[in-house]
C-alpha positions in Angstrom: 65.7 92.2 54.9 64.3 95.6 53.7 64.2 98.0 50.9 66.3 101.2 51.5 65.0 103.1 48.5 61.6 102.8 46.8 62.7 104.3 43.5 65.5 101.9 42.8 66.0 98.3 44.0 68.3 98.7 47.0 68.1 96.0 49.6 69.6 95.8 53.1 69.8 92.4 54.8 70.6 91.7 58.4 71.1 88.2 60.0 69.2 87.3 63.1 70.9 85.8 66.1 70.0 82.4 64.9 71.4 83.2 61.5 74.7 84.4 62.9 74.9 81.3 65.0 74.4 79.0 62.0 76.9 81.0 59.9 79.5 80.9 62.6 79.4 77.1 62.6 80.9 76.9 59.2 79.5 73.5 58.6 77.1 74.3 55.8 74.0 74.4 58.1 73.4 78.1 57.1 71.3 77.7 54.0 68.6 80.1 52.7 65.9 78.0 51.1 62.9 80.2 51.3 61.9 83.9 51.8 58.7 85.8 52.5 57.5 89.2 51.5 55.5 91.6 53.7 54.1 95.1 53.6 54.2 96.0 57.3 55.0 99.6 56.6 52.1 100.3 54.2 49.0 102.2 55.3 46.4 101.4 52.6 43.9 103.8 54.0 46.1 106.5 52.3 45.0 105.4 48.9 42.9 108.3 47.5 40.6 107.6 44.5 39.4 111.3 44.9 42.9 112.7 44.1 42.4 115.9 42.0 45.2 115.0 39.7 43.6 111.8 38.5 44.1 108.0 38.7 47.9 108.1 38.3 48.1 109.8 41.7 45.6 107.7 43.7 48.5 105.9 45.4 51.0 108.7 45.6 50.8 109.0 49.4 51.5 105.3 49.7 54.4 105.3 47.2 56.0 108.2 49.1 56.0 106.5 52.5 59.3 105.7 54.1 60.4 102.1 54.0 61.6 100.1 57.0 65.3 99.2 57.2 66.0 95.6 58.0 66.0 94.5 61.7 66.1 91.0 63.1 63.3 91.0 65.7 60.8 88.5 64.4 58.1 89.8 66.8 58.1 93.2 65.0 58.6 92.4 61.3 56.7 90.3 58.7 53.5 90.6 60.6 51.6 91.1 57.3 53.0 88.7 54.9 51.9 88.8 51.3 50.0 85.7 50.3 47.6 84.6 47.6 44.1 83.8 48.6 41.3 82.4 46.5 39.4 84.9 44.4 36.3 86.0 46.2 37.7 85.7 49.7 35.8 88.1 51.9 37.4 87.5 55.3 41.1 87.2 56.2 42.1 83.8 57.7 42.7 83.8 61.4 44.6 81.3 63.6 43.1 79.7 66.6 45.7 77.9 68.8 43.2 77.0 71.5 45.2 79.2 74.0 45.3 83.0 74.6 48.4 82.4 76.8 50.5 79.5 77.9 51.6 78.8 81.5 53.7 75.7 82.1 55.5 74.5 85.3 59.0 73.3 84.9 59.1 69.9 83.0 55.4 70.2 81.9 54.6 69.3 78.3 52.0 70.7 75.9 50.8 70.0 72.4 49.5 72.9 70.3 47.3 72.0 67.2 46.3 75.2 65.5 43.4 75.6 63.3 42.8 78.3 60.6 39.4 80.1 60.6 37.8 81.7 57.5 40.1 79.8 55.1 39.1 78.2 51.8 35.5 78.7 52.4 35.5 76.6 55.6 34.6 77.8 59.1 37.8 76.1 60.4 40.5 73.9 58.8 43.9 72.4 59.3 46.3 73.7 56.7 47.9 71.1 54.5 51.3 72.8 54.6 51.2 72.9 58.3 52.3 75.8 60.6 55.6 77.4 61.6 56.1 78.0 65.3 58.8 80.3 66.6 59.8 80.5 70.2 61.5 83.8 70.9 63.9 82.3 73.6 64.5 78.6 73.0 66.3 78.2 76.4 63.0 78.2 78.2 62.1 74.8 76.6 63.8 71.5 76.9 61.8 70.1 73.9 60.4 72.1 70.9 59.4 70.1 67.8 56.8 70.1 65.1 55.1 66.8 64.0 53.0 65.9 61.0 55.2 67.4 58.1 58.0 65.2 56.9 59.9 67.2 54.2 63.7 67.4 54.3 63.6 71.1 55.0 61.1 70.6 58.0 63.1 67.7 59.4 66.3 69.9 59.3 64.4 72.7 61.3 63.0 70.3 63.8 66.3 68.6 64.6 68.4 71.8 64.7 70.0 72.6 68.1 71.4 75.8 69.7 74.5 76.4 71.9 72.4 77.5 74.9 72.3 81.2 74.0 69.2 83.5 74.0 68.0 82.8 70.4 64.8 82.0 68.8 64.0 78.6 67.2 61.5 77.8 64.5 59.9 74.4 63.8 57.2 73.3 61.4 54.3 70.8 61.8 50.6 70.3 61.9 51.0 70.0 65.7 53.7 71.6 67.9 55.1 69.8 71.0 56.9 71.7 73.7 58.2 70.9 77.2 59.2 73.5 79.7 62.9 73.6 80.9 64.0 72.0 84.1 67.2 74.1 84.4 67.0 76.3 87.5 70.0 78.6 86.7 68.0 80.3 83.9 65.7 81.7 86.5 68.3 83.5 88.7 66.3 85.1 91.4 63.1 85.1 89.4 60.2 82.6 89.9 59.1 82.8 86.3 60.5 83.1 82.7 58.6 84.8 80.0 58.8 84.7 76.2 56.4 84.4 73.2 55.6 81.8 70.6 54.5 82.9 67.1 52.4 80.6 64.9 52.0 81.2 61.2 49.9 79.3 58.7 52.2 78.2 55.9 49.4 78.3 53.3 47.2 81.2 54.5 49.8 83.5 56.0 47.6 84.0 59.1 49.6 84.4 62.3 49.1 84.7 66.1 51.6 85.5 68.9 51.0 84.0 72.3 52.7 84.9 75.6 54.5 82.0 77.3 55.3 81.8 81.0 57.5 79.1 82.6 57.0 78.7 86.4 59.8 77.6 88.6 59.0 74.6 90.9 62.4 73.0 91.5 64.6 74.2 94.4 
């Protein structure tokens, strides 16, 4: 979703592949329960407190910037979500997943337990609201589920399935469990499959994207 005009409220919305899949089912599974705001297109270095026309024009360059139209690539949008942090915060929270990259052989399992650095005055902490994890291509995993958060919304996300198409999937938990696919046909003539997993702190808004490689071992 994106603003098309910054002088009047004109909003454009585009469904992702996953959203279109849920809508096409026609069984009520397509439900928008939450939304997030971001300012990806804003360059705050353009704020000019030395503007010769006075304080009303300090942010003129920012207000005149073009706004992004909606597009459904979750790796390119909502990178800088708007979030409320405690007054006096001097460092932005950062996520530490324990991995810079993930490489799994077919059928191998891994548990990711993220931590948030520089959050709520602590060196590191686990967020009470947990973390969202989005795999860009769910086909590369035979299991992808979040554990540790048991709300109705989270359970719905964790139990949702796809029809085997190249779509992303999002789960929520304090820990994320994943297992590499054992399906050989996905590889074709390749020996590896590559995608990404994006982790976002639900309380802090901090995020990290990690490359994922699945290695073919079955003949």
